[in-house]
C-alpha angles and dihedrals in degrees: 000000000000113000093015126097126199114246114261099241095189095058092045093049092045094051093047089052101038099040098061090044092051091047091050090050092051092049095049092048090045089051091047092051091045089050092049092048091046092050091049091048092047092049091050104035097026093061091049091050090047091052091048090051091052093049092049089051092051089049092051089049090053087053088053100261131117125188111206145131118269129196127182112241098177139350128031132274121173111249099023128085140187088266117086116266129194106235143164116228122206106210118218131166106284090346143073132201111209123204122181110227090227093053110030096166093070116073123194110205114208118189133193092023126175120199105207116205092179091073090059115142122177126214089222134052121282133051106309094206095052098029115134090218106081096177094066114108113256130188119227131173122243108197127194127176088264109030145020120221132190115226123199122195140117115304095241094051092050090051091051086047088053091054091052097046095041104031092154093060123075116262121269106269120221122201 
């Protein structure tokens, strides 16, 4: 046994027990720090990105376009189904041109449309028509002679769309 030393079991056992625990503690602390940093960045940057998205949506509405979700309630229109579809509506007086965001080349022309604010239903508590929070998604009905659609978008954007589709009628009053 000259030149050979017996392995020191206490050190080996201690390192095999302590090392994984140490690594786990470092991973947990690292994940916690990453979570906190991510939360702070989201609260600072996320709010700014949301405000930018809302400004862009209002600017597009001023240009006559509304990005929203549309679902068929009754009737039939080629290109739209009972499943929700992300669309962009071009708002004209008494008419709407609907383009699916996944197929922008195809335009669906809807004439003699009525945007009905009285059918408003909010996804959140409170009255969706008189709610102070205009950025909450609200459901309105879009009626044509052959079909009825459900349109989901922010309340303020739907009121702006109503003013474009029905310019001769008074604006939808809130509160």
